[in-house]
C-alpha positions as CSV (number, residue, x, y, z in Angstrom):
1,X,21.0,58.8,-29.5
2,X,17.4,58.9,-28.1
3,X,16.4,56.0,-30.2
4,X,19.3,53.9,-28.7
5,X,18.0,54.9,-25.2
6,X,14.5,53.8,-26.0
7,X,15.7,50.4,-27.4
8,X,17.7,49.9,-24.2
9,X,14.7,50.7,-22.1
10,X,12.4,48.4,-24.2
11,X,15.0,45.5,-23.9
12,X,15.2,46.1,-20.0
13,X,11.4,46.1,-19.7
14,X,11.3,42.9,-21.6
15,X,13.9,41.3,-19.5
16,X,12.3,42.4,-16.3
17,X,8.8,40.9,-17.4
18,X,10.5,37.6,-18.1
19,X,12.1,37.6,-14.7
20,X,8.8,38.4,-13.1
21,X,7.3,35.5,-15.0
22,X,9.9,33.2,-13.9
23,X,9.5,34.1,-10.3
24,X,5.8,34.0,-10.4
25,X,6.0,30.5,-11.9
26,X,8.5,29.3,-9.1
27,X,6.2,30.6,-6.4
28,X,3.3,28.9,-7.9
29,X,5.2,25.7,-8.0
30,X,6.2,26.2,-4.3
31,X,9.9,27.0,-4.6
32,X,11.2,29.5,-2.0
33,X,13.1,32.4,-3.2
34,X,16.8,31.7,-2.7
35,X,15.7,28.1,-1.8
36,X,18.1,25.5,-1.0
37,X,18.2,22.2,0.9
38,X,18.1,24.0,4.3
39,X,15.0,25.9,3.2
40,X,13.0,22.7,2.6
41,X,9.9,22.2,4.8
42,X,10.7,18.4,5.2
43,X,14.1,19.3,6.5
44,X,12.8,21.8,9.1
45,X,10.3,19.3,10.2
46,X,12.9,16.5,10.4
47,X,15.1,18.8,12.5
48,X,12.2,19.6,14.8
49,X,11.4,15.9,15.1
50,X,14.9,15.3,16.1
51,X,14.9,17.6,18.7
52,X,11.7,16.4,20.1
53,X,13.0,12.9,19.8
54,X,16.0,13.8,21.9
55,X,13.8,15.2,24.6
56,X,11.5,12.1,24.6
57,X,12.2,8.4,24.8
58,X,10.5,7.4,21.8
59,X,12.6,8.6,18.9
60,X,10.3,7.4,16.0
61,X,7.3,9.0,17.6
62,X,9.3,12.2,18.0
63,X,10.6,12.3,14.5
64,X,7.3,11.6,13.0
65,X,5.5,14.4,15.1
66,X,8.1,16.7,14.6
67,X,8.2,16.2,10.6
68,X,4.4,16.7,10.6
69,X,4.5,19.7,12.9
70,X,7.3,21.2,10.7
71,X,5.5,20.8,7.4
72,X,2.5,22.2,8.7
73,X,4.2,25.2,10.1
74,X,6.1,25.6,6.8
75,X,2.7,25.5,4.8
76,X,0.7,27.6,7.1
77,X,3.1,30.3,8.3
78,X,6.0,32.4,7.2
79,X,8.8,30.2,8.5
80,X,12.2,32.0,8.1
81,X,14.7,30.4,5.9
82,X,17.2,28.7,8.3
83,X,20.2,29.0,5.8
84,X,19.7,32.7,5.3
85,X,19.2,33.3,9.0
86,X,22.4,31.4,9.9
87,X,24.5,33.2,7.2
88,X,23.2,36.5,8.3
89,X,24.0,35.8,11.9
90,X,27.4,34.6,11.0
91,X,28.3,37.7,8.9
92,X,27.1,40.0,11.8
93,X,29.3,38.1,14.0
94,X,32.4,38.6,11.6
95,X,31.7,42.3,11.1
96,X,31.6,42.8,15.0
97,X,29.3,45.2,17.2
98,X,28.0,48.2,15.5
């Protein structure tokens, strides 16, 4: 019985180490955790550029400026994942006030 528990613990430790190696390699490559299309810095920058373009007359300059700004912000700061934030907000709206 104790031998089986020891084998189970050893197996769990091996699985956890493998998961840790995969997460570390994904982070090293630059894949955000729970990443998706909405989590990409390019899309965030494009959306920022689109907003700037709507506020200014020169759409191309606005999109370009917003894209570059979004890419810089995503690389330099802890920009929240838009998809996760929207999902959490919608779920909190479904649940109602606390």
